[in-house]
NUVO-847479 format. One record per residue (C-alpha): residue in one letter; chain; x, y, z. Coordinates in Angstrom, 3 decimals. Example, Ala and Ser with C-alpha at 12.3 -4.5 7.8 and 13.67 -1.06 7.14 Angstrom:
<r res="a" chain="A" u="12.300" v="-4.500" w="7.800"/>
<r res="s" chain="A" u="13.670" v="-1.060" w="7.140"/>
//
This chain:
<r res="x" chain="A" u="-6.368" v="-27.144" w="-2.668"/>
<r res="x" chain="A" u="-2.646" v="-26.849" w="-3.455"/>
<r res="x" chain="A" u="-1.071" v="-23.855" w="-5.763"/>
<r res="x" chain="A" u="1.927" v="-23.808" w="-7.441"/>
<r res="x" chain="A" u="3.669" v="-20.082" w="-7.102"/>
<r res="x" chain="A" u="4.813" v="-18.320" w="-10.049"/>
<r res="x" chain="A" u="8.309" v="-19.490" w="-11.652"/>
<r res="x" chain="A" u="10.965" v="-17.059" w="-9.694"/>
<r res="x" chain="A" u="8.804" v="-15.668" w="-7.028"/>
<r res="x" chain="A" u="10.199" v="-14.564" w="-4.079"/>
<r res="x" chain="A" u="9.714" v="-15.320" w="-1.100"/>
<r res="x" chain="A" u="9.410" v="-13.064" w="1.762"/>
<r res="x" chain="A" u="12.426" v="-12.104" w="3.778"/>
<r res="x" chain="A" u="12.921" v="-14.520" w="6.760"/>
<r res="x" chain="A" u="14.847" v="-13.201" w="9.630"/>
<r res="x" chain="A" u="14.331" v="-9.330" w="8.955"/>
<r res="x" chain="A" u="16.273" v="-6.944" w="11.166"/>
<r res="x" chain="A" u="15.616" v="-5.039" w="14.369"/>
<r res="x" chain="A" u="15.472" v="-1.158" w="12.981"/>
<r res="x" chain="A" u="17.834" v="0.905" w="14.074"/>
<r res="x" chain="A" u="15.542" v="3.458" w="13.959"/>
<r res="x" chain="A" u="12.643" v="3.555" w="17.248"/>
<r res="x" chain="A" u="8.991" v="3.702" w="15.875"/>
<r res="x" chain="A" u="6.500" v="6.318" w="17.186"/>
<r res="x" chain="A" u="4.166" v="5.339" w="19.970"/>
<r res="x" chain="A" u="1.090" v="3.912" w="18.254"/>
<r res="x" chain="A" u="2.956" v="3.613" w="14.552"/>
<r res="x" chain="A" u="0.975" v="1.900" w="11.781"/>
<r res="x" chain="A" u="1.788" v="0.114" w="8.795"/>
<r res="x" chain="A" u="-0.561" v="1.246" w="6.331"/>
<r res="x" chain="A" u="0.363" v="-0.587" w="3.411"/>
<r res="x" chain="A" u="0.427" v="-4.809" w="3.831"/>
<r res="x" chain="A" u="-1.055" v="-7.906" w="2.549"/>
<r res="x" chain="A" u="-2.211" v="-11.376" w="3.635"/>
<r res="x" chain="A" u="-1.762" v="-14.608" w="0.645"/>
<r res="x" chain="A" u="-3.738" v="-17.206" w="2.021"/>
<r res="x" chain="A" u="-3.336" v="-19.622" w="2.814"/>
<r res="x" chain="A" u="-4.164" v="-21.241" w="-0.400"/>
<r res="x" chain="A" u="-5.142" v="-24.327" w="1.117"/>
<r res="x" chain="A" u="-7.402" v="-22.075" w="3.374"/>
<r res="x" chain="A" u="-8.054" v="-19.230" w="1.203"/>
<r res="x" chain="A" u="-7.772" v="-20.278" w="-2.564"/>
<r res="x" chain="A" u="-5.586" v="-17.910" w="-5.120"/>
<r res="x" chain="A" u="-8.827" v="-15.853" w="-7.709"/>
<r res="x" chain="A" u="-8.831" v="-18.118" w="-10.897"/>
<r res="x" chain="A" u="-8.220" v="-14.909" w="-12.673"/>
<r res="x" chain="A" u="-5.074" v="-13.965" w="-10.876"/>
<r res="x" chain="A" u="-1.944" v="-12.958" w="-12.902"/>
<r res="x" chain="A" u="0.538" v="-14.590" w="-9.841"/>
<r res="x" chain="A" u="0.588" v="-17.148" w="-7.136"/>
<r res="x" chain="A" u="2.437" v="-15.696" w="-4.218"/>
<r res="x" chain="A" u="3.642" v="-18.123" w="-1.797"/>
<r res="x" chain="A" u="1.960" v="-18.244" w="1.288"/>
<r res="x" chain="A" u="2.064" v="-15.409" w="3.779"/>
<r res="x" chain="A" u="-0.361" v="-15.586" w="6.366"/>
<r res="x" chain="A" u="-2.586" v="-13.231" w="8.861"/>
<r res="x" chain="A" u="-0.332" v="-14.189" w="12.401"/>
<r res="x" chain="A" u="3.594" v="-13.801" w="10.341"/>
<r res="x" chain="A" u="2.137" v="-10.105" w="8.979"/>
<r res="x" chain="A" u="1.375" v="-10.064" w="13.195"/>
<r res="x" chain="A" u="4.496" v="-11.670" w="14.164"/>
<r res="x" chain="A" u="6.292" v="-8.920" w="11.462"/>
<r res="x" chain="A" u="4.490" v="-5.620" w="12.866"/>
<r res="x" chain="A" u="5.523" v="-6.910" w="16.951"/>
<r res="x" chain="A" u="9.594" v="-7.192" w="15.710"/>
<r res="x" chain="A" u="9.301" v="-4.423" w="13.685"/>
<r res="x" chain="A" u="8.020" v="-2.143" w="16.496"/>
<r res="x" chain="A" u="4.394" v="-1.334" w="14.837"/>
<r res="x" chain="A" u="1.243" v="-1.039" w="16.520"/>
<r res="x" chain="A" u="-1.575" v="-1.317" w="14.158"/>
<r res="x" chain="A" u="-1.881" v="-2.475" w="9.778"/>
<r res="x" chain="A" u="-3.440" v="-1.536" w="7.322"/>
<r res="x" chain="A" u="-3.872" v="-4.695" w="5.137"/>
<r res="x" chain="A" u="-4.532" v="-4.159" w="1.328"/>
<r res="x" chain="A" u="-6.325" v="-7.216" w="-0.421"/>
<r res="x" chain="A" u="-3.828" v="-8.579" w="-3.098"/>
<r res="x" chain="A" u="-4.815" v="-9.358" w="-6.702"/>
<r res="x" chain="A" u="-4.473" v="-12.653" w="-6.608"/>
<r res="x" chain="A" u="-7.367" v="-12.488" w="-4.518"/>
<r res="x" chain="A" u="-9.118" v="-10.457" w="-6.324"/>
<r res="x" chain="A" u="-12.515" v="-10.039" w="-4.687"/>
<r res="x" chain="A" u="-12.820" v="-12.804" w="-2.787"/>
<r res="x" chain="A" u="-11.945" v="-11.133" w="0.181"/>
<r res="x" chain="A" u="-12.064" v="-13.986" w="2.922"/>
<r res="x" chain="A" u="-8.356" v="-13.798" w="3.585"/>
<r res="x" chain="A" u="-8.642" v="-9.793" w="4.623"/>
<r res="x" chain="A" u="-11.716" v="-10.397" w="6.406"/>
<r res="x" chain="A" u="-10.107" v="-13.220" w="8.998"/>
<r res="x" chain="A" u="-7.246" v="-11.087" w="9.286"/>
<r res="x" chain="A" u="-8.766" v="-8.315" w="10.283"/>
<r res="x" chain="A" u="-11.465" v="-10.272" w="12.915"/>
<r res="x" chain="A" u="-8.671" v="-12.152" w="14.482"/>
<r res="x" chain="A" u="-6.828" v="-8.265" w="15.319"/>
<r res="x" chain="A" u="-8.033" v="-6.971" w="18.316"/>
<r res="x" chain="A" u="-8.903" v="-3.946" w="16.905"/>
<r res="x" chain="A" u="-5.658" v="-3.371" w="15.275"/>
<r res="x" chain="A" u="-5.743" v="-3.640" w="11.553"/>
<r res="x" chain="A" u="-7.833" v="-1.938" w="9.496"/>
<r res="x" chain="A" u="-8.635" v="-2.840" w="5.304"/>
<r res="x" chain="A" u="-8.367" v="-1.713" w="2.040"/>
<r res="x" chain="A" u="-11.149" v="-4.639" w="-0.364"/>
<r res="x" chain="A" u="-12.133" v="-4.900" w="-3.989"/>
<r res="x" chain="A" u="-15.124" v="-4.872" w="-4.635"/>
<r res="x" chain="A" u="-17.110" v="-4.988" w="-7.948"/>
<r res="x" chain="A" u="-20.794" v="-3.623" w="-9.408"/>
<r res="x" chain="A" u="-22.451" v="-6.641" w="-7.991"/>
<r res="x" chain="A" u="-21.431" v="-6.001" w="-4.340"/>
<r res="x" chain="A" u="-24.649" v="-6.005" w="-2.111"/>
<r res="x" chain="A" u="-24.932" v="-3.302" w="0.796"/>
<r res="x" chain="A" u="-25.274" v="-6.198" w="3.198"/>
<r res="x" chain="A" u="-21.999" v="-7.714" w="2.245"/>
<r res="x" chain="A" u="-20.831" v="-3.843" w="2.631"/>
<r res="x" chain="A" u="-21.750" v="-3.661" w="5.721"/>
<r res="x" chain="A" u="-20.012" v="-6.184" w="6.583"/>
<r res="x" chain="A" u="-16.693" v="-5.663" w="5.647"/>
<r res="x" chain="A" u="-17.675" v="-2.093" w="7.499"/>
<r res="x" chain="A" u="-18.133" v="-3.892" w="10.474"/>
<r res="x" chain="A" u="-14.724" v="-5.541" w="9.962"/>
<r res="x" chain="A" u="-12.705" v="-2.521" w="9.770"/>
<r res="x" chain="A" u="-12.450" v="-2.453" w="5.517"/>
<r res="x" chain="A" u="-12.639" v="1.835" w="5.595"/>
<r res="x" chain="A" u="-11.463" v="1.809" w="2.031"/>
<r res="x" chain="A" u="-11.310" v="0.051" w="-1.680"/>
<r res="x" chain="A" u="-8.443" v="-0.462" w="-4.036"/>
<r res="x" chain="A" u="-8.862" v="0.410" w="-7.450"/>
<r res="x" chain="A" u="-5.883" v="-1.307" w="-9.702"/>
<r res="x" chain="A" u="-4.959" v="0.034" w="-13.004"/>
<r res="x" chain="A" u="-1.628" v="-1.331" w="-13.948"/>
<r res="x" chain="A" u="-2.296" v="-3.406" w="-16.394"/>
<r res="x" chain="A" u="0.393" v="-6.265" w="-15.749"/>
<r res="x" chain="A" u="-2.000" v="-6.780" w="-12.582"/>
<r res="x" chain="A" u="-5.233" v="-6.740" w="-13.566"/>
<r res="x" chain="A" u="-8.178" v="-6.729" w="-16.049"/>
<r res="x" chain="A" u="-9.027" v="-3.213" w="-17.168"/>
<r res="x" chain="A" u="-12.604" v="-2.372" w="-14.473"/>
<r res="x" chain="A" u="-14.885" v="0.047" w="-16.729"/>
<r res="x" chain="A" u="-14.595" v="3.191" w="-15.233"/>
<r res="x" chain="A" u="-18.169" v="3.976" w="-14.607"/>
<r res="x" chain="A" u="-18.307" v="1.007" w="-12.732"/>
<r res="x" chain="A" u="-15.511" v="1.914" w="-10.220"/>
<r res="x" chain="A" u="-17.041" v="5.375" w="-10.030"/>
<r res="x" chain="A" u="-20.162" v="3.721" w="-8.926"/>
<r res="x" chain="A" u="-18.646" v="1.483" w="-6.538"/>
<r res="x" chain="A" u="-16.525" v="5.045" w="-4.826"/>
<r res="x" chain="A" u="-20.481" v="6.472" w="-4.849"/>
<r res="x" chain="A" u="-21.702" v="3.535" w="-2.991"/>
<r res="x" chain="A" u="-18.914" v="3.771" w="-0.682"/>
<r res="x" chain="A" u="-18.627" v="7.018" w="0.075"/>
<r res="x" chain="A" u="-22.116" v="6.752" w="2.385"/>
<r res="x" chain="A" u="-19.871" v="4.463" w="4.461"/>
<r res="x" chain="A" u="-17.048" v="7.162" w="4.753"/>
<r res="x" chain="A" u="-14.562" v="5.013" w="3.295"/>
<r res="x" chain="A" u="-11.917" v="5.990" w="1.141"/>
<r res="x" chain="A" u="-10.643" v="4.591" w="-2.312"/>
<r res="x" chain="A" u="-6.782" v="3.788" w="-3.069"/>
<r res="x" chain="A" u="-5.084" v="3.676" w="-6.673"/>
<r res="x" chain="A" u="-2.482" v="2.475" w="-7.869"/>
<r res="x" chain="A" u="-0.971" v="3.174" w="-11.506"/>
<r res="x" chain="A" u="2.223" v="4.302" w="-13.357"/>
<r res="x" chain="A" u="3.783" v="7.470" w="-14.141"/>
<r res="x" chain="A" u="3.396" v="7.519" w="-17.088"/>
<r res="x" chain="A" u="-0.637" v="6.675" w="-16.982"/>
<r res="x" chain="A" u="-1.774" v="9.798" w="-15.031"/>
<r res="x" chain="A" u="-2.525" v="12.246" w="-18.251"/>
<r res="x" chain="A" u="-5.108" v="9.347" w="-19.105"/>
<r res="x" chain="A" u="-6.929" v="8.394" w="-15.376"/>
<r res="x" chain="A" u="-6.324" v="12.631" w="-14.375"/>
<r res="x" chain="A" u="-10.272" v="13.027" w="-15.368"/>
<r res="x" chain="A" u="-11.231" v="9.993" w="-13.885"/>
<r res="x" chain="A" u="-9.127" v="10.790" w="-10.826"/>
<r res="x" chain="A" u="-10.741" v="14.325" w="-10.145"/>
<r res="x" chain="A" u="-14.083" v="13.078" w="-10.106"/>
<r res="x" chain="A" u="-13.468" v="10.132" w="-7.648"/>
<r res="x" chain="A" u="-16.114" v="12.047" w="-4.737"/>
<r res="x" chain="A" u="-13.640" v="10.390" w="-2.354"/>
<r res="x" chain="A" u="-10.462" v="11.310" w="-0.402"/>
<r res="x" chain="A" u="-8.127" v="9.557" w="-2.619"/>
<r res="x" chain="A" u="-4.527" v="7.837" w="-1.618"/>
<r res="x" chain="A" u="-2.177" v="7.460" w="-4.380"/>
<r res="x" chain="A" u="0.168" v="3.844" w="-3.674"/>
<r res="x" chain="A" u="3.657" v="4.217" w="-4.024"/>
<r res="x" chain="A" u="3.739" v="7.353" w="-4.784"/>
<r res="x" chain="A" u="2.587" v="7.111" w="-8.254"/>
<r res="x" chain="A" u="4.873" v="4.458" w="-9.160"/>
<r res="x" chain="A" u="7.734" v="7.465" w="-10.184"/>
<r res="x" chain="A" u="10.662" v="6.383" w="-12.819"/>
<r res="x" chain="A" u="13.197" v="7.819" w="-10.584"/>
<r res="x" chain="A" u="15.540" v="7.945" w="-13.049"/>
<r res="x" chain="A" u="14.423" v="11.614" w="-14.111"/>
<r res="x" chain="A" u="14.499" v="14.316" w="-12.438"/>
<r res="x" chain="A" u="12.415" v="15.057" w="-9.593"/>
<r res="x" chain="A" u="11.800" v="18.407" w="-10.951"/>
<r res="x" chain="A" u="11.011" v="16.875" w="-14.753"/>
<r res="x" chain="A" u="7.514" v="17.165" w="-15.995"/>
<r res="x" chain="A" u="6.827" v="14.074" w="-15.182"/>
<r res="x" chain="A" u="6.841" v="14.478" w="-10.920"/>
<r res="x" chain="A" u="5.413" v="17.900" w="-11.199"/>
<r res="x" chain="A" u="2.386" v="16.555" w="-13.127"/>
<r res="x" chain="A" u="1.799" v="13.654" w="-9.474"/>
<r res="x" chain="A" u="2.929" v="16.649" w="-7.495"/>
<r res="x" chain="A" u="0.726" v="19.460" w="-9.270"/>
<r res="x" chain="A" u="-2.380" v="16.798" w="-9.261"/>
<r res="x" chain="A" u="-2.137" v="16.542" w="-5.017"/>
<r res="x" chain="A" u="-1.173" v="20.524" w="-4.778"/>
<r res="x" chain="A" u="-5.064" v="20.731" w="-6.475"/>
<r res="x" chain="A" u="-7.031" v="18.321" w="-4.974"/>
<r res="x" chain="A" u="-7.015" v="18.251" w="-1.943"/>
<r res="x" chain="A" u="-8.528" v="15.147" w="-1.276"/>
<r res="x" chain="A" u="-5.575" v="13.317" w="-2.402"/>
<r res="x" chain="A" u="-3.045" v="11.548" w="-0.625"/>
<r res="x" chain="A" u="0.274" v="9.386" w="-1.122"/>
<r res="x" chain="A" u="2.066" v="6.340" w="0.466"/>
<r res="x" chain="A" u="5.237" v="7.265" w="0.449"/>
<r res="x" chain="A" u="6.280" v="3.002" w="-0.190"/>
<r res="x" chain="A" u="7.942" v="0.516" w="-1.687"/>
<r res="x" chain="A" u="11.324" v="2.403" w="-2.657"/>
<r res="x" chain="A" u="12.831" v="-1.647" w="-3.401"/>
<r res="x" chain="A" u="10.286" v="-1.023" w="-6.448"/>
<r res="x" chain="A" u="11.175" v="2.335" w="-7.800"/>
<r res="x" chain="A" u="14.486" v="1.930" w="-7.050"/>
<r res="x" chain="A" u="17.861" v="1.589" w="-9.723"/>
<r res="x" chain="A" u="20.726" v="1.812" w="-8.085"/>
<r res="x" chain="A" u="18.885" v="-1.210" w="-5.310"/>
<r res="x" chain="A" u="19.149" v="-2.113" w="-1.682"/>
<r res="x" chain="A" u="23.063" v="-1.552" w="-0.925"/>
<r res="x" chain="A" u="22.383" v="-1.048" w="2.894"/>
<r res="x" chain="A" u="22.650" v="-4.178" w="2.949"/>
<r res="x" chain="A" u="26.564" v="-4.001" w="2.010"/>
<r res="x" chain="A" u="26.157" v="-2.156" w="5.632"/>
<r res="x" chain="A" u="26.069" v="1.471" w="3.874"/>
<r res="x" chain="A" u="23.427" v="3.966" w="4.641"/>
<r res="x" chain="A" u="22.391" v="4.603" w="1.693"/>
<r res="x" chain="A" u="19.224" v="1.947" w="0.636"/>
<r res="x" chain="A" u="17.364" v="2.945" w="-2.195"/>
<r res="x" chain="A" u="19.282" v="6.665" w="-1.929"/>
<r res="x" chain="A" u="17.781" v="7.362" w="-5.638"/>
<r res="x" chain="A" u="14.084" v="7.668" w="-3.959"/>
<r res="x" chain="A" u="14.979" v="9.524" w="-1.161"/>
<r res="x" chain="A" u="14.449" v="13.016" w="-2.202"/>
<r res="x" chain="A" u="10.926" v="12.155" w="-4.211"/>
<r res="x" chain="A" u="9.578" v="10.872" w="-1.168"/>
<r res="x" chain="A" u="10.623" v="13.045" w="0.807"/>
<r res="x" chain="A" u="8.861" v="15.927" w="-0.974"/>
<r res="x" chain="A" u="6.125" v="14.431" w="-0.746"/>
<r res="x" chain="A" u="6.801" v="14.372" w="2.836"/>
<r res="x" chain="A" u="8.038" v="17.909" w="3.130"/>
<r res="x" chain="A" u="5.543" v="19.438" w="0.998"/>
<r res="x" chain="A" u="1.973" v="17.093" w="2.171"/>
<r res="x" chain="A" u="2.803" v="16.700" w="5.850"/>
<r res="x" chain="A" u="-0.722" v="15.706" w="6.559"/>
<r res="x" chain="A" u="-1.596" v="13.993" w="3.407"/>
<r res="x" chain="A" u="1.255" v="10.515" w="3.452"/>
<r res="x" chain="A" u="1.480" v="7.391" w="4.630"/>
<r res="x" chain="A" u="4.091" v="4.835" w="4.301"/>
<r res="x" chain="A" u="4.169" v="1.096" w="4.701"/>
<r res="x" chain="A" u="5.906" v="-1.893" w="4.124"/>
<r res="x" chain="A" u="4.358" v="-3.508" w="1.518"/>
<r res="x" chain="A" u="4.782" v="-6.901" w="3.636"/>
<r res="x" chain="A" u="4.860" v="-9.285" w="1.777"/>
<r res="x" chain="A" u="6.677" v="-7.630" w="-1.538"/>
<r res="x" chain="A" u="4.624" v="-9.079" w="-4.034"/>
<r res="x" chain="A" u="6.204" v="-9.579" w="-7.693"/>
<r res="x" chain="A" u="9.826" v="-8.586" w="-7.253"/>
<r res="x" chain="A" u="11.802" v="-10.003" w="-9.585"/>
<r res="x" chain="A" u="15.342" v="-8.914" w="-8.004"/>
<r res="x" chain="A" u="15.685" v="-8.482" w="-4.723"/>
<r res="x" chain="A" u="13.787" v="-9.148" w="-0.969"/>
<r res="x" chain="A" u="14.208" v="-6.842" w="1.399"/>
<r res="x" chain="A" u="14.834" v="-7.096" w="4.810"/>
<r res="x" chain="A" u="11.573" v="-5.326" w="5.716"/>
<r res="x" chain="A" u="14.193" v="-3.863" w="8.944"/>
<r res="x" chain="A" u="16.019" v="-1.799" w="6.954"/>
<r res="x" chain="A" u="13.368" v="-0.656" w="5.265"/>
<r res="x" chain="A" u="11.701" v="1.172" w="8.409"/>
<r res="x" chain="A" u="15.371" v="2.865" w="9.003"/>
<r res="x" chain="A" u="15.198" v="4.386" w="5.703"/>
<r res="x" chain="A" u="12.081" v="5.958" w="6.992"/>
<r res="x" chain="A" u="14.009" v="8.862" w="8.896"/>
<r res="x" chain="A" u="15.671" v="10.025" w="5.673"/>
<r res="x" chain="A" u="12.466" v="10.995" w="4.203"/>
<r res="x" chain="A" u="10.883" v="11.931" w="6.946"/>
<r res="x" chain="A" u="13.348" v="13.884" w="9.096"/>
<r res="x" chain="A" u="12.158" v="15.489" w="11.976"/>
<r res="x" chain="A" u="10.179" v="13.764" w="14.881"/>
<r res="x" chain="A" u="7.072" v="16.141" w="14.141"/>
<r res="x" chain="A" u="7.228" v="14.528" w="10.184"/>
<r res="x" chain="A" u="7.468" v="10.823" w="11.886"/>
<r res="x" chain="A" u="4.877" v="10.930" w="14.029"/>
<r res="x" chain="A" u="2.200" v="12.820" w="11.319"/>
<r res="x" chain="A" u="3.472" v="9.604" w="9.035"/>
<r res="x" chain="A" u="3.343" v="6.745" w="10.956"/>
<r res="x" chain="A" u="1.150" v="7.805" w="13.833"/>
<r res="x" chain="A" u="-1.548" v="10.866" w="12.748"/>
<r res="x" chain="A" u="-2.330" v="10.608" w="9.122"/>
<r res="x" chain="A" u="-3.034" v="6.741" w="9.703"/>
<r res="x" chain="A" u="-5.314" v="7.107" w="12.361"/>
<r res="x" chain="A" u="-8.009" v="10.347" w="10.877"/>
<r res="x" chain="A" u="-8.034" v="8.382" w="8.051"/>
<r res="x" chain="A" u="-8.581" v="4.707" w="9.628"/>
<r res="x" chain="A" u="-9.710" v="4.518" w="12.899"/>
<r res="x" chain="A" u="-11.517" v="8.028" w="13.234"/>
//
């Protein structure tokens, strides 16, 4: 089946640099995706975008090039609740990948068991309106209670301005809750302003809440200046991510977000994204927690 990419779609960076930062042994890229290939794993009819192909083999080649040991592959919204591309990647990873799936209320116990055996350890609930249609919260809560029996967790994706209206639902979830991309803070606002302070309070009050300190390329206003040889890529995002790493060192994760869906202005060099890590996790101990200990505990224990 042929798919025509969304107009203006930016394909992933084809020749990423080799990172200067040496990742610790056992490091995990805790947020990445596979797209298709569409001819084998068709994209969902209800999708909001049509991406480029980004196969499991290309993802695993990037993993090895950057120096990661393992991946956590998150189901992409372009595939809806058809997890076959994800399952194929997990089943061909030689145990080096775990997954976060998307499921509907109609999912059977047998289907959940198959996902579990393949290495799925969580489900993703997406609240970004431009990416998905609304799913009733009672349906999501029902799914959360079902996956709790498998010792899975819930990954939530939302934008910072929506946290107040989602707070009660998030705090009702019966599992570990992992927030994508720090809840997408507006980094033009002060780090001690009310918006980010609310997110910090959310994590501080609820010990089951984790955060991915990911996607500076999505959040930054200053942009990827390291592409011009500077050391300050996405410098405006650093204080937000560093604060969470310092404050919640046992509940943070990091990932590339490869192949970076829906970026509009530039496509990041994944090697330079890895070189951003020591600016937010500034000691070997923090780096090991962020990249090895935390993801291993959540996905491989």
